C-alpha positions as CSV (number, residue, x, y, z in Angstrom):
1,M,73.8,40.3,-83.9
2,R,76.5,41.1,-87.4
3,R,78.4,44.2,-85.8
4,V,80.7,45.6,-88.7
5,V,83.8,48.0,-87.5
6,F,84.4,50.2,-89.4
7,N,86.5,53.9,-89.5
8,Q,88.0,55.4,-93.0
9,K,91.4,56.6,-90.6
10,G,94.1,53.5,-90.4
11,G,95.6,52.8,-87.4
12,V,92.5,53.8,-84.6
13,G,92.6,50.1,-83.9
14,K,89.5,48.3,-85.7
15,S,90.8,44.9,-86.2
16,T,92.4,45.0,-82.4
17,I,88.6,46.0,-81.2
18,T,87.0,42.9,-83.7
19,C,89.4,40.3,-82.8
20,N,89.1,41.2,-78.9
21,L,85.2,41.6,-79.0
22,A,84.7,38.4,-81.1
23,A,87.4,35.9,-78.8
24,I,85.2,37.4,-75.2
25,S,82.1,36.8,-77.4
26,A,83.1,32.9,-78.2
27,Q,85.0,32.5,-74.4
28,Q,80.9,33.5,-73.0
29,G,79.5,30.8,-75.2
30,R,78.6,32.6,-78.3
31,R,79.2,31.0,-81.5
32,T,81.4,33.4,-83.1
33,L,82.5,34.1,-86.8
34,V,84.8,37.0,-88.1
35,V,85.2,38.5,-91.3
36,D,88.0,39.7,-92.3
37,L,87.5,42.3,-95.3
38,D,90.5,43.9,-95.2
39,P,92.6,42.7,-97.6
40,Q,96.0,43.4,-95.4
41,G,94.7,40.6,-93.5
42,N,95.2,42.0,-89.9
43,S,92.5,40.5,-87.9
44,T,93.1,36.8,-89.7
45,Q,96.8,36.6,-89.0
46,Y,95.5,37.9,-85.3
47,L,92.9,35.3,-84.3
48,L,94.9,32.3,-87.1
49,G,98.8,33.2,-86.6
50,C,98.7,33.0,-90.6
51,G,98.3,35.2,-93.2
52,G,95.6,34.4,-96.3
53,E,98.3,33.0,-98.4
54,T,98.9,29.9,-96.9
55,L,94.7,29.1,-96.2
56,D,93.4,27.2,-98.8
57,A,90.2,28.7,-98.8
58,T,89.8,32.7,-97.9
59,L,87.0,35.5,-98.9
60,A,88.8,36.0,-102.1
61,D,88.1,32.7,-102.8
62,F,84.4,33.2,-102.3
63,F,84.2,36.7,-104.0
64,D,85.9,35.2,-106.7
65,Q,83.5,32.4,-106.6
66,T,80.6,34.9,-107.5
67,L,81.6,36.5,-110.7
68,N,81.5,33.2,-112.4
69,F,78.9,30.8,-112.7
70,K,79.6,27.4,-111.2
71,L,77.4,24.3,-111.4
72,N,78.8,23.2,-107.6
73,P,79.6,26.2,-106.2
74,K,81.0,26.3,-102.5
75,R,79.2,26.4,-99.7
76,T,79.7,30.0,-97.4
77,E,80.4,27.6,-94.8
78,Q,83.5,25.7,-96.9
79,F,85.2,29.2,-96.5
80,I,85.7,29.6,-93.1
81,V,88.4,28.6,-91.0
82,A,88.1,27.8,-87.2
83,S,90.6,29.3,-84.8
84,P,92.7,27.7,-81.8
85,F,89.9,29.3,-79.7
86,E,87.2,27.9,-78.9
87,G,83.8,28.6,-80.8
88,L,85.6,31.2,-82.8
89,D,85.3,30.9,-86.5
90,V,87.4,33.1,-89.5
91,L,86.1,33.9,-92.7
92,P,89.3,34.9,-94.1
93,S,91.0,38.3,-95.5
94,H,93.7,37.6,-98.6
95,P,95.3,40.1,-100.9
96,A,94.1,39.3,-104.1
97,L,90.6,41.3,-101.9
98,E,92.4,44.1,-103.5
99,D,92.7,42.7,-107.7
100,L,88.8,42.0,-107.0
101,Q,87.0,45.1,-106.1
102,G,87.0,46.4,-109.5
103,K,85.6,43.5,-111.1
104,L,82.8,43.1,-108.1
105,E,81.6,46.5,-108.0
106,S,80.8,47.0,-112.1
107,R,79.2,43.8,-111.5
108,Y,77.1,44.8,-108.8
109,K,78.0,42.4,-106.1
110,I,77.1,44.2,-103.0
111,Y,74.5,42.3,-101.5
112,K,76.7,39.0,-101.7
113,L,78.1,39.0,-97.8
114,R,74.5,39.7,-96.6
115,D,73.1,37.0,-98.6
116,A,76.0,34.8,-97.7
117,L,76.3,35.5,-93.4
118,D,72.1,34.9,-94.2
119,E,73.0,31.6,-95.2
120,L,75.6,31.4,-92.1
121,S,72.6,32.9,-90.0
122,R,71.6,29.3,-87.9
123,H,75.4,28.9,-87.0
124,Y,76.4,31.7,-85.3
125,D,74.9,34.2,-82.4
126,V,77.5,36.5,-83.4
127,V,79.2,38.6,-86.8
128,Y,82.7,40.9,-86.2
129,I,83.5,42.1,-89.4
130,D,86.9,44.1,-90.0
131,T,87.2,46.3,-92.2
132,P,89.8,48.3,-94.8
133,P,90.2,51.8,-94.2
134,A,88.4,53.4,-96.6
135,L,84.7,53.8,-97.7
136,N,84.8,51.2,-101.0
137,F,83.0,47.9,-101.6
138,F,84.2,46.0,-98.7
139,T,83.4,48.2,-96.2
140,R,79.9,49.3,-98.4
141,S,79.4,45.3,-98.3
142,A,79.8,45.2,-94.7
143,L,77.8,48.2,-93.8
144,I,74.6,46.7,-96.1
145,A,75.6,43.0,-94.1
146,A,75.3,44.7,-90.2
147,N,73.0,45.3,-87.5
148,G,75.5,47.3,-85.5
149,C,78.5,49.9,-86.2
150,L,81.6,50.9,-84.2
151,I,83.4,53.2,-84.6
152,P,86.6,53.3,-83.1
153,F,88.0,56.5,-82.9
154,D,91.5,57.9,-81.3
155,C,91.9,60.9,-79.6
156,D,92.9,63.7,-81.8
157,E,91.7,66.9,-83.4
158,F,92.0,65.5,-87.0
159,S,89.8,62.6,-85.9
160,R,87.3,64.2,-84.3
161,R,86.4,66.3,-87.6
162,A,86.8,63.2,-90.0
163,L,83.9,62.3,-87.5
164,Y,81.6,64.1,-89.0
165,S,81.8,62.5,-92.3
166,L,82.0,58.9,-91.0
167,L,78.6,59.5,-89.8
168,E,77.2,61.2,-92.6
169,S,78.2,57.5,-94.6
170,V,76.5,55.3,-92.3
171,Q,73.5,57.4,-92.1
172,E,73.5,57.3,-95.7
173,I,74.0,53.2,-96.6
174,R,70.9,53.0,-93.8
175,A,68.8,55.1,-95.4
176,D,69.5,53.7,-98.8
177,H,70.1,49.6,-98.5
178,N,69.8,48.6,-94.4
179,H,67.2,50.0,-92.4
180,D,68.8,48.0,-89.6
181,L,72.0,49.4,-89.5
182,T,72.3,51.3,-86.1
183,V,75.4,53.0,-84.7
184,E,75.7,51.1,-81.3
185,G,78.5,53.6,-80.4
186,I,82.0,55.2,-81.0
187,V,84.8,52.9,-79.0
188,V,87.5,55.3,-77.5
189,N,91.5,53.8,-78.5
190,Q,95.2,53.9,-77.1
191,F,93.6,56.2,-74.3
192,Q,96.0,58.1,-72.1
193,A,93.5,59.2,-68.7
194,R,96.8,61.3,-67.6
195,A,97.0,62.9,-71.2
196,G,94.9,66.5,-71.7
197,L,93.8,66.7,-75.0
198,P,92.6,62.8,-75.0
199,Q,89.8,63.9,-72.5
200,K,88.7,67.4,-74.1
201,V,88.5,66.1,-77.3
202,V,86.1,63.6,-75.6
203,Q,84.7,65.7,-73.5
204,E,83.8,67.6,-77.1
205,L,82.5,64.6,-78.7
206,I,80.2,63.7,-75.1
207,N,78.7,67.1,-75.3
208,E,78.2,67.2,-79.0
209,G,75.3,64.3,-78.2
210,L,77.1,61.5,-79.6
211,P,77.7,57.8,-78.5
212,V,80.6,57.2,-76.8
213,L,80.8,54.2,-75.3
214,T,82.7,53.5,-71.9
215,P,85.3,52.1,-71.0
216,Y,87.2,54.0,-72.9
217,L,90.2,51.2,-73.9
218,S,93.5,52.7,-72.3
219,A,96.7,52.9,-74.4
220,S,99.1,49.6,-73.5
221,V,102.2,47.9,-74.8
222,K,100.7,44.9,-74.0
223,I,98.6,45.7,-77.0
224,K,101.8,45.1,-79.1
225,E,102.8,41.2,-77.3
226,S,98.8,39.9,-77.8
227,H,99.4,40.9,-81.8
228,E,102.9,39.1,-82.1
229,Q,101.7,36.1,-80.2
230,S,98.2,36.0,-81.8
231,R,96.4,35.6,-78.8
232,P,93.8,38.1,-77.9
233,M,94.1,40.4,-74.7
234,I,91.2,38.0,-72.6
235,H,93.5,34.7,-73.8
236,L,96.9,36.6,-73.1
237,D,96.8,38.2,-70.0
238,P,93.0,37.9,-68.7
239,K,93.8,40.1,-65.9
240,H,95.2,42.9,-67.5
241,K,93.2,46.2,-67.3
242,L,93.6,46.3,-71.3
243,A,92.0,42.4,-71.2
244,Q,89.0,44.3,-68.2
245,E,88.6,46.9,-70.0
246,F,87.6,44.8,-73.4
247,V,85.8,43.2,-71.1
248,A,83.5,45.3,-69.9
249,L,83.3,46.8,-73.5
250,H,81.7,43.5,-74.5
251,D,79.1,43.3,-71.7
252,T,78.5,46.9,-72.1
253,L,77.1,46.2,-75.8
254,A,75.6,43.1,-75.3
255,R,73.3,44.6,-72.6
256,K,72.3,46.9,-74.7
257,Y,72.0,44.9,-78.1
258,G,71.4,41.7,-76.6
259,A,75.0,39.9,-78.2
């Protein structure tokens, strides 16, 4: 299973959801890879405790290699970095991804990520792909390479309206490039159960027949500590309510989609 976490809006928890679900997959015995396509590198920082600038090989090096013919190119696995958590590896980001985007797009390298993950398929049971907050080259590459798509959602009216455009973009990628791509569901993040507006907005999504996943992920200051310590919730505080919600969400996806 390859799962992309995508929303064109920033600050909705893409990296948090990516890394916490991946950490649970690995803890449960699945060989797990996180691909960090966002030049900001939040998933890289979260899982490795360092930025891509300090690493010897990153996704920027991988994509740069696709632009230049080499007699002895590096294999995709040579760009992978092991995390401190057993069974969990990272294809790390780097700020240079931003500068490479135009070159990659003009040279039509949109399928290179899919090809690389095909190459790695025998090594990993599940792949989680974190994306930039934009429908750009890297996000399209991820949607073409993935089987499933999770859409983080923060509970406000602006996000609800933007959701329909986002779903149309996913369906266009599915129609044109990747017939196997499925919208697995909308992940409600930073949910405040006692506030009226979040409940109203989420209920509207359900009434409209959109695939809202449960449980909703609670708003918690604990997630900031998780980021600061570079320890996903299942490793930081497995008994915390939010950690248990991530486990329940992960297990819902595993039952439905087998990974």
